[in-house]
C-alpha positions as CSV (number, residue, x, y, z in Angstrom):
1,M,44.4,-5.5,63.9
2,K,40.7,-5.6,64.9
3,T,38.4,-8.4,66.0
4,C,35.0,-8.8,64.2
5,S,32.2,-8.8,66.7
6,K,30.2,-11.1,64.4
7,C,32.6,-13.9,63.5
8,K,35.1,-13.2,66.4
9,E,38.1,-13.4,64.0
10,T,41.0,-11.0,64.4
11,K,41.7,-9.4,61.0
12,E,43.7,-6.6,59.4
13,L,42.0,-3.2,59.4
14,G,41.7,-3.4,55.6
15,Q,39.2,-6.2,56.2
16,F,36.8,-3.7,57.8
17,Y,34.8,-0.8,56.3
18,K,35.8,2.7,57.4
19,R,32.8,4.5,59.0
20,A,31.8,7.7,57.1
21,D,30.4,9.5,60.2
22,R,33.5,9.2,62.4
23,D,37.2,8.3,62.3
24,S,36.8,4.5,63.0
25,Y,35.9,1.2,61.5
26,H,32.7,-0.8,61.6
27,S,32.5,-3.6,64.2
28,W,31.7,-6.3,61.6
29,C,34.3,-7.3,59.0
30,K,33.6,-6.9,55.3
31,S,32.9,-10.6,54.9
32,C,30.3,-10.6,57.6
33,K,28.7,-7.4,56.4
34,H,28.5,-8.7,52.9
35,L,26.9,-12.0,54.0
36,S,24.4,-10.1,56.2
37,G,23.5,-7.9,53.3
38,K,23.0,-10.8,50.9
39,E,20.7,-12.5,53.5
40,W,18.7,-9.3,54.0
41,N,18.4,-9.0,50.2
42,M,17.0,-12.5,49.9
43,R,14.5,-11.9,52.7
44,N,13.4,-8.5,51.3
45,K,13.5,-8.9,47.5
46,K,10.7,-6.4,46.8
47,R,12.1,-3.8,49.1
48,H,15.7,-4.3,47.8
49,S,14.4,-3.9,44.2
50,Q,12.5,-0.8,45.2
51,I,15.6,0.7,46.8
52,N,17.7,-0.1,43.8
53,N,15.2,1.4,41.4
54,E,14.9,4.6,43.4
55,W,18.7,5.0,43.6
56,Y,19.0,4.4,39.9
57,E,16.3,7.0,39.1
58,Q,18.1,9.6,41.3
59,N,21.6,8.7,40.0
60,K,21.2,7.8,36.3
61,E,24.1,10.1,35.2
62,K,26.4,8.9,38.0
63,H,25.5,5.3,37.1
64,L,26.2,5.8,33.4
65,A,29.5,7.5,34.1
66,N,30.5,4.7,36.4
67,S,29.5,2.1,33.8
68,R,31.5,3.9,31.1
69,Q,34.5,4.0,33.3
70,W,34.2,0.3,34.2
71,Y,34.0,-0.6,30.6
72,K,37.0,1.5,29.8
73,D,39.0,-0.1,32.6
74,N,37.7,-3.7,31.8
75,K,37.3,-3.9,28.1
76,H,39.0,-7.3,28.1
77,R,36.4,-8.7,30.5
78,K,33.5,-7.3,28.4
79,L,35.0,-8.8,25.3
80,E,35.3,-12.1,27.1
81,T,31.6,-12.1,28.1
82,T,30.5,-11.0,24.7
83,S,32.5,-13.8,23.1
84,A,31.0,-16.3,25.6
85,R,27.5,-15.0,24.7
86,D,28.1,-15.3,21.0
87,K,29.4,-18.9,21.5
88,R,26.2,-19.7,23.5
89,C,24.1,-18.4,20.6
90,V,25.9,-20.6,18.1
91,L,25.5,-23.6,20.3
92,A,21.8,-22.8,21.0
93,T,21.1,-22.5,17.2
94,P,19.9,-25.9,15.9
95,T,20.8,-26.9,12.3
96,W,17.1,-26.7,11.4
97,A,16.7,-23.1,12.6
98,D,15.6,-20.5,9.9
99,R,18.7,-18.3,10.0
100,E,17.3,-15.9,7.5
101,L,14.3,-15.2,9.7
102,I,16.6,-14.7,12.7
103,K,18.7,-12.3,10.6
104,E,15.5,-10.4,9.7
105,L,14.5,-10.0,13.4
106,Y,17.9,-8.4,14.1
107,E,17.4,-6.1,11.0
108,L,13.9,-5.2,12.3
109,A,15.4,-4.2,15.7
110,Q,17.9,-2.0,13.9
111,K,15.2,-0.5,11.7
112,L,12.9,0.3,14.7
113,T,15.9,1.9,16.4
114,E,16.6,4.2,13.4
115,Q,12.9,5.0,12.9
116,T,11.9,5.8,16.5
117,G,15.2,6.9,18.0
118,I,14.5,4.4,20.8
119,P,17.1,1.6,21.0
120,H,15.5,-1.8,20.2
121,E,17.1,-5.3,20.7
122,V,16.3,-8.9,20.0
123,D,15.5,-10.7,23.2
124,H,15.3,-14.5,23.8
125,V,11.9,-15.0,25.4
126,I,13.3,-18.1,27.1
127,P,16.9,-17.2,28.0
128,L,19.7,-19.2,26.4
129,Q,21.2,-19.8,29.9
130,G,18.2,-19.5,32.3
131,A,18.0,-20.5,35.9
132,I,14.9,-22.6,35.4
133,V,14.9,-23.4,31.7
134,S,17.1,-22.7,28.7
135,G,15.8,-21.8,25.3
136,L,17.1,-22.1,21.8
137,N,18.2,-19.4,19.3
138,V,15.2,-19.9,17.0
139,P,12.8,-17.4,15.5
140,N,9.8,-18.3,17.7
141,N,11.9,-17.8,20.8
142,L,12.9,-14.3,19.7
143,Q,11.1,-11.0,20.2
144,V,12.1,-7.4,19.3
145,I,11.7,-5.2,22.4
146,T,13.2,-1.9,23.5
147,R,16.6,-2.0,25.1
148,E,15.1,-0.7,28.3
149,E,12.6,-3.6,28.4
150,N,15.4,-6.0,27.6
151,R,17.6,-4.7,30.4
152,R,14.7,-4.8,32.9
153,K,13.9,-8.4,31.8
154,S,17.6,-9.4,32.1
155,N,18.2,-13.1,31.9
156,K,14.8,-14.1,33.3
157,F,11.9,-16.1,31.9
158,N,8.5,-14.7,32.3
159,N,6.2,-17.6,31.8
160,H,3.3,-15.2,31.1
161,T,4.9,-14.1,27.8
162,P,3.4,-15.9,24.8
163,I,6.0,-17.7,22.7
164,G,6.0,-17.7,18.9
165,R,3.5,-14.9,18.2
């Protein structure tokens, strides 16, 4: 048992991180360290992003190996999120949407991938489930971009991107 110097609660040793530099535990419990880290990240968004990008550039192979292992261990969770996304796409596609044009955009992404060797994907300019605004699964809300750009954009809406080019 150990008492957290932050929240003053007495907890099991498993609730504290083990120190790498010596044979002891940190003085703050995992919950307090996690909360403190989240608060720092919110106050220092640019720095946090810079640290993450630097780590990723230095550890791409390690990250990819970890991702592959996570997928292998959690296939059921990945299938669940994929099914949920597919369902959102169906619900976000109005009856008046030009489904043939949507299909053509996905075919274009596949064609560009084959021609250039660079993976391309269809991105929703305004995400289907955005924090600020949610878009529709319609042709003028779709764009073909590289997978790298799409991952960087994530589920964010860049209001500087022209819609319906």
